[in-house]
Structure formats: C-alpha cells, structure tokens
C-alpha positions, 0 to 999 in steps of 0.5 A: 520580504513584504513591506510590513516586514513579514517574511513571505513563505516559499512556494512548494509545488506538489505534482499529483493529487492522490493520497500521498500528494495530498498528505505531502501538501498538508505536511508542507503547508503546516510547516509554513510553505505556500503549496500548489498541487498540480493534477493532470486528471479532472477533479476526482470529486466529479461523478465522471471521475468516480465512475472511471476510478471504479473500473480499475482500482484495487481497493485499498487496505490501510494499516497502522503505518498509513494511519500513523503517518496521517496521525503525525501530520494531522491527528484530527484528520486521522480520527475523521478518517477512521470513521469511514473504514471497515476493519478486517481482522483476518483472512477468510480462505475459500477452498475449491469446495466452497469451505471457509477458514478464518486466519486471524491477522493478530493475537490482539485482535488488530486488523487492517482497514478496507476503503475504496480508492476513490473515497480515500482520494476524495477524503484526503483532498478535502482535508488538504484543501481545508488547510490554509495555504494549499491550492489545487489545479486539476487538468494541469499536466506537467510537461517539462521541469527545469530544476536548476531554474526552478520552473516547470512547463504545465499544460492547462488541458481545459484552457488549451494553453501552456503556462510556466510555473515557478517554484522553490521546492518540487514534490513528485507524487504522480504515480508509477509513470511519474513525469517528475521522476523522468525529468529528474533522470535528466539531471540525476544519475538515477539507478532505475529498475522496472519489472512487470510480473506476468500477471494481470488483474481485473476488478469485479463487483459483488452486490449488496445482499437483500435486507433481513426484513422489509424496508431494512438496509442491505446486507453483506453477502460475506463476512465484512470483517475479513479479507476474502481470498480464493487461492488457486496456486497460480491465480486467485480472487480476493474481495474487500468490503465497502461501506455500501455493503458491496464487495470489491473483488479482484482477479489476479491471474497469469496473462496467459490464463486471462487470454484463454477466457475469450468467450462468455462460456469460457469465463463462466466455466472457469469461474464455476470450476475455481470459485463455485461459491463466489459465482452465485454471489457476484451473479453471472450477468454482472460477472460477464458485464464486468469482464467485458467493461473493466480493463485488464491492468498490468502489475509492476514493481519500480525501484529507484535511487536517489530520490532527490536533486539538490534542494530542488525536488524529491519523489515520494510514493509510487513515483519512487517505489511502485510495488505489487499490491500483495502486501497491502503496503503500497499506500501505507509505504507512500504515506510513511514517506511523507511522515519520514520526510516531515521529520527530516525537514523539521530536524534539519531546521528547514525554514519555509521563509528563508529566501536563497539567492539565485543559483544557491542552495538552501543547505538545510533543505539539501541536507534533509533531502540527501538524508532521506535518499540515503536512509529511506532506500533500504526500507523501500527496496525491502517493501517492494520485495516483501510485496512480491514474496507475499503473492506466492503466500496469498495464492498458494502457500496459505493452502499448504500443510507446511505453511500452516505448520510454520504459521502455528509454530510462528504464532506459538513462539509469538505467544511466548513473547511476554511484552504485548505491543500494539500500534497504539503503543508506538504511535506517539514516539513516531511524531519525532522519530522515523523509527525506533527499530529496537523490537524485542522477542519473537515477532511474526513478519506480518505483525512487524510490517502491518501493526508495528510502524515503529519498525522499518521495513528493512529491519522487519525483513532482516529479522524475518530472515533470521527467524525463518532459519529458526523455523526451518531448522525446527521443522526439519528437527520435528520431521526427523523426530517424527521419522525416527519415531516411525522407524522405531515403531515399525522396528518394534512391531516387526520384533513383536511379530517375529516373536509371535 
C-alpha cells in the first residue's frame, strides 16, 4: 500500500505480443492490473519484421467470434479494426478448367474478413500500448519460470544480459512452441498431444492489377469479396485479398508432393496442370521467386489440459490449442479465450490490488483459472477437430456432387428456420456470459461456428453430428426413392415393349 493509502495494482506479465497476447494485456489493464508484455522477437512495427512476416504467414480471416471478443474488451478498438478489413461473402471455387463457382457463406449476407497477419499484429499492439498501465519489452526471451516464487528469467537479447522479473500473474500467449507451456509441464500434470499432418504450406503473392484508366488506382485481379479456392482433392491453392489490391496465396500440399517440385520446370508444369487460371495472374517469374525465397512450413495441431497452475499462470491461444488453419478459427478461438477468461475473472471478483502473503493463493483468481480449464477444454478440442475435418471439405468435398446435394439440403432446412439470428443480434449478451448455448431450429455447421459466437464450439459440433445423421438418412431415402422409381420405370417399359 502506498503512503497515500491507495492500493497499488498487482503485476501481470503477458508472454507474447501477438493478437491474443495484446488483447489479454488490454483485458487485464482495464481491470486494473499493471501489465508488462515480453516478446522474444523484434518490434513487429519495424520494416525488417514486416518483411520476415510476409514470407511465412497465412493471411488471417477474422469472423464474428474474434470480433465479439475485441468488442467485449474494447468496443472502440473493434470499430476501428473493422475499417481495415476486406469482407469476404463466400468461397469462389476454381475448377481445373478455370471455371468459377460462387458458394455464399450465409443466407443473410454475413461474411468473414481478410486481414494480413502483420497488419493485425501491429494494429492490436498499437491499441494495447494506448491503454494506460501496459508496457512492452521486445527482444526479451523467457528462459525459465518459477511459478511458486513468481519469478521468471528473461534474456535481454539486445542488451546481452539476463534479467529476473517478478510477477503476480503470468499469461502465456507465446504460440505453438510456447516456453510458458513447457515450464508449466514441470509443475502441472498436463495431458499433451501434438500432431503434425503430412502436409506443408508455402506462401505466394498475386500482384495488383493495372488501373482501369491512366493515373488511376490499381485493381484486384480476382473478386475481392470471396475467399478463392482451387481444390484438387489431395492439395489446394487459396487466395485472400489485401488492402493494396494484391492477394496472399497459399499452397497446401502433401510433403511428398512438394518434394517432387525440385526444379523450375517441375514447378511451372505442376501449376499449369493444376491451376491454369492462377498461373498467369501470379506470373511465372514471381511464382518461381516465391518458391525459392519463401520457406515451406509445417502444420500441426496441439491439445493440452489443464491450462493453468494455481493462481499463478494460464496459457491462451496457440500456446494451449494450436490448430490447422482450415476453418479460419485459430485467431478467432484465441481471441475468444481472452473474452471467456475476462468474464470468469470478473465473475469471480478478482481484485487486481489484493496483495496475498508469500506462499498463499488468491482464492478468487485460483477459482477463475480452475473454472477456465474445466469449462474451456471441450470447446478447444472441438475447435481443433473441426479445423482438421474442414481440410478434407476444402480440398476435396466441395467438388463432389454428394457435398453439393447435402449442402443444398442443409440450406433448404436452414431456410425453414423462421428465426433469423445474426452475429449483431448476439454480441451484447456476450459481454457478461461466455455463451448462451440455446440455439433453436436448423443451423448449418459453418453458420454456428463462424457467425454465432453465442454458441460454443462443442455445442456446434454436437448439434452438427445430430443434424448430419438426419442429412445422411435423408440422402439414403432420396437415393432409394430414385432407384425405386427407376426400377418401376424400367419394369413399365419392359411390359409396354412386351405388349407391342
């Protein structure tokens, strides 16, 4: 307590200055914590950092879940953020002949939003640093953490020295290879699963098109309000729009498929055979330059439990649940982690100024973190599994007649749902409740996951599995009726022929 009688805020350290770390810092600072962010990489706002990020970062698609989380923590920041994104209203499927087919995401015109990873990082970092009580330390790598003593050893890379940092609460938001998660494993009996899929990804760039008139602005070479997909069964190419009229393209393919592309001739031949309409838009020279310059990166999924230790620490985002990017929910799920934790901390009555004697726990904080681990796990496992399942849909199923029939039937049943609920209708209640979880009527899985942040991932998946059984039964009955009608028709023709 200070000499004036005012209670001093307790200190929270957030490890990782990505979008999840920055939003977590904003949440804690607005509750009254003093927050220091530690980031091992250089300042992402530097030109050198931006150039490095562009070589290996899949563009981000932020949807209603992520926006609801930002809205819950800082409504003004959410409004500013929306002015920087490009809305995508559906998928544009490119077949092997170059034909295009639009598949809208939602009957009410809702969409997802494309934004570059580097821009999002910089934007949320700026929002965080504008909040009083937040500081950031770049090129400071956490080496070890003693959660019981509430200290961590940090390497100051630029200064070439180690420093000891004390804290009251630690938030790990330091990504898939999290040092905070590894340190937690020393004191927590953590169940942990890491799975690499046998596919890699490589980023490419599609340039902006020429202006429509002399001296005019550049143009998009593809429709900017779609997520473009070239599905080829075992591999695919996707393209997301950027504000500068370029597209960020990403090739996803089996590792063995990439290994065969071992010469310029093989790369061009493969692209010409599989993506004939994309090749001239990217350009042969640019394609080869990106293939040689940009790294191939692995894709993995991580599941863990629990996510906390006593009242000392919690892991959020990819640190707790890295997922493959095929549902576009990695970022959204991580931001939702922050919203859910924010509600639980406030519901538990955690006091950022309540000092606890050495060796004792803050019971309110410990309860909030325990509740987070217990209630969040099922949702995070569901999100990881949905992401894995959606890869098959994006690269293969969207091209099949069976998928189109089921999708048409899914949308038909959805159209019979008389109550139209959009993301805007459910955002306000989420300021005080993690989820509502009482959806009514038929809802497609994509709608529940992407446009209904009031429905948890686990609820969406359970409901989807029940609805899938209905669709499967309906499809078999339809096929049976069709076969029966066909047999009856053939029998009738035979009888008529016999009489003739």
